[in-house]
C-alpha positions as CSV (number, residue, x, y, z in Angstrom):
1,X,-11.3,63.7,-46.2
2,X,-7.5,63.5,-45.2
3,X,-7.5,59.9,-46.2
4,X,-8.9,60.8,-49.8
5,X,-6.5,63.7,-50.0
6,X,-3.5,61.1,-49.3
7,X,-5.1,58.5,-51.8
8,X,-4.7,61.1,-54.6
9,X,-1.1,61.8,-53.6
10,X,-0.1,58.2,-53.4
11,X,-1.6,57.8,-56.9
12,X,0.5,60.3,-58.1
13,X,3.4,59.2,-56.9
14,X,3.0,55.8,-58.1
15,X,2.4,57.4,-61.8
16,X,5.7,59.1,-61.1
17,X,7.4,56.0,-60.2
18,X,6.3,54.1,-63.3
19,X,7.2,57.3,-65.5
20,X,10.6,57.4,-63.9
21,X,11.1,53.7,-64.7
22,X,10.5,54.5,-68.3
23,X,13.1,57.4,-68.6
24,X,16.4,55.6,-68.8
25,X,14.9,52.9,-71.4
26,X,13.5,55.6,-73.6
27,X,16.9,57.4,-73.4
28,X,18.8,54.4,-74.2
29,X,16.6,53.2,-77.2
30,X,17.2,56.8,-78.6
31,X,20.8,57.4,-78.1
32,X,21.9,54.0,-79.1
33,X,19.3,53.0,-82.0
34,X,17.5,56.2,-82.9
35,X,14.1,54.8,-81.7
36,X,11.7,57.8,-81.1
37,X,8.9,57.2,-78.7
38,X,5.8,59.4,-78.5
39,X,2.2,59.5,-77.3
40,X,-0.3,60.8,-80.0
41,X,2.6,62.8,-81.2
42,X,3.8,64.1,-78.0
43,X,7.5,63.2,-77.8
44,X,8.8,61.2,-74.8
45,X,12.6,61.7,-75.5
46,X,14.4,63.9,-73.3
47,X,11.0,64.7,-71.1
48,X,10.6,64.5,-67.4
49,X,8.5,62.1,-65.5
50,X,5.7,64.9,-65.3
51,X,5.9,65.5,-69.0
52,X,5.5,61.8,-69.4
53,X,2.4,61.7,-67.3
54,X,1.1,64.8,-68.9
55,X,1.4,63.1,-72.4
56,X,-0.5,60.1,-71.0
57,X,-3.3,62.2,-69.7
58,X,-3.6,63.7,-73.1
59,X,-4.8,60.4,-74.5
60,X,-8.2,60.7,-72.8
61,X,-9.2,62.9,-75.9
62,X,-9.3,59.6,-77.8
63,X,-10.4,56.8,-75.2
64,X,-12.1,59.2,-72.8
65,X,-9.6,57.7,-70.0
66,X,-6.0,58.5,-69.4
67,X,-3.4,56.2,-71.0
68,X,-2.4,53.7,-68.2
69,X,1.5,54.2,-67.6
70,X,1.4,50.5,-66.4
71,X,0.6,49.3,-70.0
72,X,3.0,51.8,-72.0
73,X,5.9,50.7,-69.2
74,X,5.3,47.2,-70.4
75,X,5.6,47.9,-74.0
76,X,8.8,50.1,-73.4
77,X,10.3,47.4,-71.5
78,X,9.6,44.9,-74.4
79,X,10.9,47.1,-76.9
80,X,14.2,47.5,-74.7
81,X,14.5,43.7,-74.7
82,X,14.0,43.6,-78.8
83,X,16.3,46.5,-79.4
84,X,14.8,47.5,-82.9
85,X,16.4,49.7,-85.6
86,X,15.5,53.5,-86.2
87,X,11.8,53.8,-85.9
88,X,9.3,56.2,-84.6
89,X,7.0,54.4,-82.3
90,X,3.5,55.7,-80.9
91,X,3.1,54.1,-77.4
92,X,-0.4,55.0,-77.1
93,X,-1.4,53.2,-80.5
94,X,0.8,50.1,-79.7
95,X,-0.7,49.5,-76.3
96,X,-4.3,50.1,-77.4
97,X,-3.7,47.8,-80.5
98,X,-2.3,45.0,-78.1
99,X,-5.1,45.2,-75.7
100,X,-7.7,45.0,-78.5
101,X,-6.0,42.2,-80.2
102,X,-6.5,39.9,-77.2
103,X,-2.7,38.5,-77.7
104,X,-1.2,37.4,-74.8
105,X,2.8,37.8,-76.1
106,X,3.6,41.2,-76.1
107,X,7.0,40.8,-77.7
108,X,5.5,38.8,-80.4
109,X,2.9,41.4,-81.0
110,X,5.6,44.2,-81.3
111,X,7.9,42.2,-83.6
112,X,4.8,42.0,-85.8
113,X,4.1,45.6,-85.7
114,X,7.5,46.9,-86.4
115,X,7.8,44.8,-89.5
116,X,10.9,45.9,-91.7
117,X,11.9,48.5,-89.1
118,X,12.6,45.5,-86.7
119,X,15.9,45.3,-88.4
120,X,16.4,48.6,-90.0
121,X,19.8,49.3,-90.4
122,X,21.2,52.8,-88.6
123,X,22.3,55.4,-91.2
124,X,25.7,57.0,-91.4
125,X,24.6,60.5,-90.7
126,X,23.9,63.7,-92.8
127,X,25.8,66.8,-92.5
128,X,23.7,70.0,-92.2
129,X,24.9,73.7,-92.6
130,X,22.8,76.7,-91.5
131,X,23.4,79.6,-93.6
132,X,22.0,82.4,-91.7
133,X,21.6,82.3,-87.7
134,X,18.4,84.4,-87.2
135,X,15.1,83.3,-85.5
136,X,14.7,80.2,-87.8
137,X,18.2,79.3,-88.1
138,X,18.8,79.1,-83.9
139,X,15.5,77.2,-83.6
140,X,16.7,74.8,-86.3
141,X,19.8,74.6,-84.4
142,X,18.1,73.6,-81.3
143,X,15.9,71.1,-83.0
144,X,18.6,69.3,-84.9
145,X,20.6,69.2,-81.8
146,X,17.9,67.6,-79.8
147,X,17.3,65.0,-82.7
148,X,21.0,64.3,-82.6
149,X,20.3,60.6,-81.0
150,X,23.1,58.4,-81.7
151,X,24.8,60.7,-84.1
152,X,23.9,58.6,-87.2
153,X,21.0,60.9,-88.4
154,X,21.2,64.9,-88.7
155,X,24.8,66.1,-87.9
156,X,24.6,70.0,-87.5
157,X,28.2,71.0,-88.6
158,X,28.3,74.5,-89.3
159,X,26.5,78.0,-89.2
160,X,27.7,80.6,-92.0
161,X,27.0,84.4,-91.1
162,X,28.7,87.7,-91.7
163,X,30.6,89.0,-88.8
164,X,28.9,91.6,-86.8
165,X,31.4,92.4,-84.3
166,X,34.7,91.7,-82.6
167,X,33.0,89.2,-80.1
168,X,30.6,88.0,-82.7
169,X,31.1,84.2,-81.6
170,X,30.3,84.8,-78.0
171,X,27.0,86.8,-79.2
172,X,26.3,84.2,-81.4
173,X,26.5,81.4,-78.7
174,X,24.5,83.6,-76.1
175,X,21.7,84.2,-78.6
176,X,21.4,80.2,-79.0
177,X,21.7,79.9,-75.0
178,X,19.0,82.3,-74.3
179,X,15.7,83.4,-76.2
180,X,12.9,85.8,-75.0
181,X,10.3,83.8,-76.4
182,X,11.3,80.2,-76.4
183,X,13.3,80.1,-73.2
184,X,16.8,79.0,-72.4
185,X,18.6,76.2,-74.5
186,X,18.0,72.8,-73.0
187,X,21.5,71.7,-72.2
188,X,24.9,73.3,-72.3
189,X,26.8,75.5,-74.5
190,X,30.5,76.0,-74.5
191,X,32.3,78.6,-76.7
192,X,35.6,77.1,-78.5
193,X,37.2,80.3,-79.4
194,X,40.6,79.0,-80.6
195,X,38.5,76.8,-83.1
196,X,35.8,79.6,-83.9
197,X,33.3,77.0,-82.9
198,X,30.4,76.4,-80.6
199,X,30.0,73.0,-78.6
200,X,26.3,72.4,-77.7
201,X,25.5,69.3,-76.0
202,X,28.5,67.7,-77.3
203,X,27.7,68.9,-81.1
204,X,30.7,70.8,-82.4
205,X,29.1,73.6,-84.7
206,X,31.9,75.6,-86.9
207,X,31.1,79.1,-87.2
208,X,32.1,80.2,-90.6
209,X,32.2,84.1,-91.8
210,X,31.6,84.8,-95.4
211,X,29.5,87.3,-97.4
212,X,29.8,85.4,-100.5
213,X,27.6,82.2,-100.8
214,X,29.9,80.8,-103.6
215,X,33.2,81.4,-101.6
216,X,33.0,78.7,-98.9
217,X,35.1,75.3,-99.2
218,X,33.2,73.4,-96.8
219,X,35.2,70.3,-97.3
220,X,38.1,72.1,-95.5
221,X,36.0,71.7,-92.3
222,X,35.4,68.0,-93.2
223,X,31.8,68.5,-94.4
224,X,30.8,66.4,-97.1
225,X,27.5,66.0,-99.1
226,X,25.7,68.4,-96.8
227,X,22.4,69.6,-97.1
228,X,22.4,73.7,-96.7
229,X,19.5,75.5,-95.4
230,X,19.4,79.2,-96.2
231,X,17.7,81.1,-93.5
232,X,18.5,84.6,-94.9
233,X,15.9,85.1,-97.5
234,X,18.2,87.1,-99.5
235,X,17.8,84.6,-102.6
236,X,14.5,83.2,-103.3
237,X,15.1,81.8,-106.9
238,X,17.1,78.8,-108.2
239,X,19.8,81.2,-109.7
240,X,20.4,83.0,-106.2
241,X,20.3,79.7,-104.3
242,X,22.2,78.1,-107.0
243,X,25.4,79.8,-105.6
244,X,25.6,77.5,-102.9
245,X,26.0,74.3,-104.8
246,X,29.1,75.8,-106.4
247,X,30.7,75.0,-103.2
248,X,32.5,72.1,-102.4
249,X,30.6,70.0,-99.7
250,X,27.1,71.1,-100.5
251,X,24.9,68.6,-102.2
252,X,21.3,70.2,-101.6
253,X,19.7,73.5,-100.7
254,X,16.7,74.2,-98.8
255,X,15.0,77.8,-98.6
256,X,13.2,78.6,-95.1
257,X,10.9,81.0,-97.3
258,X,8.7,80.8,-100.4
259,X,10.4,80.0,-103.7
260,X,9.9,81.8,-106.6
261,X,9.4,80.5,-110.2
262,X,9.0,76.9,-110.8
263,X,10.9,75.8,-107.5
264,X,9.2,73.0,-105.5
265,X,7.5,74.4,-102.5
266,X,7.3,71.7,-100.0
267,X,4.6,71.4,-97.0
268,X,5.5,68.3,-95.1
269,X,2.8,65.8,-94.8
270,X,1.0,67.4,-97.9
271,X,3.3,67.2,-101.1
272,X,6.8,66.0,-99.9
273,X,6.0,62.8,-101.6
274,X,6.8,64.9,-104.9
275,X,10.6,65.1,-103.9
276,X,12.8,63.4,-106.0
277,X,16.7,62.9,-106.4
278,X,16.8,65.4,-108.9
279,X,15.5,68.1,-106.7
280,X,18.6,69.8,-105.5
281,X,17.0,73.3,-104.8
282,X,13.8,73.1,-102.7
283,X,11.6,75.5,-100.6
284,X,10.0,74.9,-97.2
285,X,7.2,77.5,-98.2
286,X,6.1,80.0,-95.5
287,X,5.0,79.4,-91.8
288,X,1.5,80.4,-92.9
289,X,1.2,78.2,-95.8
290,X,2.6,75.3,-93.6
291,X,-0.2,76.0,-91.0
292,X,-3.1,76.3,-93.2
293,X,-2.4,73.6,-96.0
294,X,-2.9,70.4,-94.1
295,X,-6.1,71.9,-92.8
296,X,-7.3,72.8,-96.2
297,X,-6.3,69.3,-97.7
298,X,-8.4,67.8,-95.1
299,X,-11.3,69.9,-95.8
300,X,-11.0,69.5,-99.6
301,X,-10.5,65.9,-99.4
302,X,-13.7,65.4,-97.2
303,X,-16.0,68.2,-98.2
304,X,-14.5,69.9,-101.3
305,X,-13.5,73.5,-101.1
306,X,-15.4,75.8,-103.8
307,X,-13.9,79.1,-102.6
308,X,-12.1,80.6,-99.6
309,X,-10.6,83.6,-97.8
310,X,-7.6,83.4,-95.6
311,X,-7.0,86.1,-93.1
312,X,-3.9,85.7,-90.9
313,X,-3.4,87.5,-87.6
314,X,0.6,87.4,-87.4
315,X,2.9,88.4,-84.9
316,X,5.3,90.9,-85.7
317,X,8.8,90.0,-87.3
318,X,12.2,91.5,-87.7
319,X,11.1,92.7,-91.1
320,X,9.0,95.4,-89.3
321,X,10.2,98.6,-87.3
322,X,9.9,98.7,-83.7
323,X,9.0,102.5,-84.1
324,X,8.1,104.4,-87.2
325,X,10.9,104.8,-89.9
326,X,11.2,104.3,-93.4
327,X,10.3,101.0,-94.9
328,X,10.2,100.0,-98.6
329,X,7.1,97.9,-97.8
330,X,3.7,99.5,-97.5
331,X,2.6,100.2,-93.7
332,X,5.3,98.0,-92.5
333,X,7.5,101.3,-91.5
334,X,5.0,102.0,-88.8
335,X,5.5,100.8,-85.2
336,X,5.3,96.9,-85.1
337,X,5.1,97.5,-81.0
338,X,2.1,99.7,-81.3
339,X,-0.1,98.9,-84.1
340,X,-2.2,96.3,-85.9
341,X,-0.6,96.7,-89.4
342,X,-2.7,95.4,-92.4
343,X,-0.4,93.9,-95.0
344,X,-0.2,91.6,-97.7
345,X,0.3,87.9,-97.7
346,X,1.0,85.4,-100.6
347,X,0.4,82.3,-98.3
348,X,-3.3,81.8,-99.8
349,X,-2.2,81.6,-103.3
350,X,1.1,79.7,-102.4
351,X,-1.3,76.9,-101.1
352,X,-1.8,75.9,-104.7
353,X,1.9,75.2,-105.1
354,X,1.6,72.3,-102.5
355,X,-2.2,71.5,-103.4
356,X,-2.8,72.5,-106.9
357,X,-6.4,71.4,-106.7
358,X,-7.0,74.7,-104.9
359,X,-5.6,76.8,-107.7
360,X,-7.3,80.1,-107.9
361,X,-9.8,79.3,-105.4
362,X,-8.3,81.2,-102.3
363,X,-7.6,84.9,-101.4
364,X,-5.8,86.2,-98.6
365,X,-4.7,89.1,-96.3
366,X,-2.6,89.6,-93.2
367,X,-2.8,91.7,-90.0
368,X,0.5,92.3,-88.2
369,X,-0.3,92.6,-84.5
370,X,2.0,93.5,-81.4
371,X,3.0,90.0,-80.1
372,X,6.4,88.5,-80.6
373,X,5.3,85.0,-81.7
374,X,2.3,82.6,-82.5
375,X,-0.3,83.6,-84.9
376,X,-3.5,82.6,-86.2
377,X,-5.2,81.8,-89.5
378,X,-8.8,82.5,-90.3
379,X,-10.2,80.2,-92.8
380,X,-13.5,81.0,-94.3
381,X,-14.6,78.4,-96.9
382,X,-17.4,77.8,-99.4
383,X,-17.7,73.8,-99.3
384,X,-19.0,71.4,-102.0
385,X,-21.6,70.1,-99.5
386,X,-23.3,71.0,-96.2
387,X,-21.8,69.8,-93.2
388,X,-22.4,70.5,-89.4
389,X,-19.9,71.8,-86.6
390,X,-20.1,68.4,-84.8
391,X,-19.0,66.6,-88.0
392,X,-16.2,68.8,-89.1
393,X,-14.9,69.1,-85.7
394,X,-14.9,65.2,-85.0
395,X,-13.1,65.0,-88.4
396,X,-10.5,67.3,-87.7
397,X,-10.0,66.0,-84.1
398,X,-9.7,62.2,-85.2
399,X,-7.1,63.4,-87.8
400,X,-5.2,65.3,-85.4
401,X,-5.0,61.9,-83.2
402,X,-4.6,59.0,-85.5
403,X,-4.5,60.4,-89.1
404,X,-1.6,60.6,-91.6
405,X,-1.6,64.3,-90.8
406,X,-1.3,64.0,-87.2
407,X,2.2,65.5,-86.9
408,X,1.1,68.5,-88.9
409,X,-2.5,69.1,-87.3
410,X,-3.5,69.6,-83.8
411,X,-6.9,70.1,-82.3
412,X,-7.8,71.9,-79.1
413,X,-11.0,72.9,-77.3
414,X,-10.5,75.0,-74.4
415,X,-12.5,78.0,-73.2
416,X,-9.3,79.8,-71.6
417,X,-6.7,79.0,-74.5
418,X,-4.8,82.1,-75.6
419,X,-1.8,82.6,-78.0
420,X,0.9,82.2,-75.6
421,X,-0.3,78.5,-74.8
422,X,1.0,77.6,-78.3
423,X,4.7,78.7,-77.9
424,X,6.8,75.5,-78.6
425,X,4.1,73.6,-80.4
426,X,5.6,71.2,-82.9
427,X,2.6,70.9,-85.0
428,X,2.3,73.2,-88.3
429,X,-1.2,74.3,-86.9
430,X,-3.6,73.7,-84.4
431,X,-7.4,73.9,-85.0
432,X,-9.3,75.6,-82.2
433,X,-12.5,73.5,-82.2
434,X,-14.6,75.7,-80.0
435,X,-14.4,78.8,-82.5
436,X,-15.5,76.5,-85.4
437,X,-18.4,78.0,-87.1
438,X,-20.7,76.3,-89.8
439,X,-23.8,77.3,-91.4
440,X,-24.7,74.7,-94.2
441,X,-22.0,74.6,-96.8
442,X,-20.1,77.5,-95.3
443,X,-17.6,77.3,-92.3
444,X,-15.0,79.3,-90.6
445,X,-12.1,77.5,-88.9
446,X,-9.5,79.3,-86.6
447,X,-6.1,77.6,-86.9
448,X,-3.3,78.7,-84.3
449,X,0.3,78.3,-85.2
450,X,3.7,79.0,-83.6
451,X,5.2,80.5,-86.7
452,X,8.5,80.3,-85.4
453,X,8.9,76.7,-83.8
454,X,6.2,74.9,-85.4
455,X,7.4,76.0,-88.9
456,X,11.0,75.0,-87.9
457,X,9.8,71.6,-86.8
458,X,8.3,71.3,-90.5
459,X,11.8,72.5,-92.0
460,X,13.4,69.7,-89.9
461,X,11.1,67.2,-91.2
462,X,12.1,68.1,-94.9
463,X,15.7,67.9,-94.0
464,X,15.2,64.3,-92.6
465,X,13.6,63.2,-95.7
466,X,16.2,64.7,-98.0
467,X,18.9,62.9,-96.1
468,X,17.0,59.6,-95.8
469,X,16.9,59.9,-92.1
470,X,13.4,60.3,-91.4
471,X,12.5,57.1,-89.3
472,X,9.4,55.0,-90.3
473,X,6.3,55.4,-88.3
474,X,4.9,52.5,-86.4
475,X,1.9,52.0,-86.2
476,X,1.8,53.6,-89.8
477,X,0.2,56.7,-90.4
478,X,-3.3,56.2,-91.8
479,X,-4.8,58.2,-94.5
């Protein structure tokens, strides 16, 4: 028995050694060439050896065995020799593809798979300005800083806020440094008081104080052709958001809330292909719309959706009161920390802005509950044809692992999983397979989502597309 225990420990140490050999190669390719490596959507950039081992173990959901680190290490070493241009690579699919191909020359196989990405030229980088620095703004800052890579992608140049106190700069830096839900900032933060700036992992962020969206000359800070992300929610129509475009230095505006009127509302992965150069003001829709629309697209594409009702169980937000007090909205004035609060949601109707074929087919409501983050959408759908729980779950599981929407949809089957397990999930929504109910042509799906971080990842994907800095996926995402 002692020998068996020792054997397990030796096997674990061998895995650690392999993962540790990968880390500097993954980091060098990312910093110098903007090569992003992942295993079935689980990023390996900036991860520890244990994180890398965990990502490889996750692969057993496809092949029923762990992804061998020996195989992926060989792929990483070959990529380090090739030194490709900016590209997003799934090591699990590349390793499996090479194994199944029967080829003997790994470098030749990888060059063929990389295609045009092999010699993709690095971009010059795009300036980003965050207008507002609340829950979503600070998470966007964290993600963009993590994505800085070689500095040739997204460059977070400034945040614009209203001055709240004499020590406003220090307070803003501290809120970026520590978060009660998402934990400490992954790196170092320095306050440059003489420059009114924050230095985060080498990224210099100018803090600009302004109450008027049309009054800032960004070019005086060296900011040119920037994408401005409005996180305030104060303006949700083209006229209000258009004030930002009157400023020198701003070329496009992205709203992190549902847009009003005929504004293009984007759910990345579903309708981002409709973005053109003419779209200077866009919306990233809502967190709930982002969580449910990809799943609804899969359901409609494969089974057809006749009618449906969406019930969201949503964590409380800053819009609610901690204790009972006046609020202009119905019921939202009652204590968020003590009550379940029945309220309205426009997410069900908003789905049609990204997925027009579901126009008029969905209704919705929301229940705000006393948790700070992670929500759930319950999709009660009438389908065009009968199916089974096994067929439906198998479809969603496969989409989450190898489909075109694998960066939006995740799938989990665990009898012990609860909401806090999804804090920090980078997917728009996670289907809880054990909760799926199917009766003939009726089904009920339960979709978890980190309404802060998962949504922020979707926003960053849009920013990357607007900037032209979204790397090609290899192997390519399948439909």
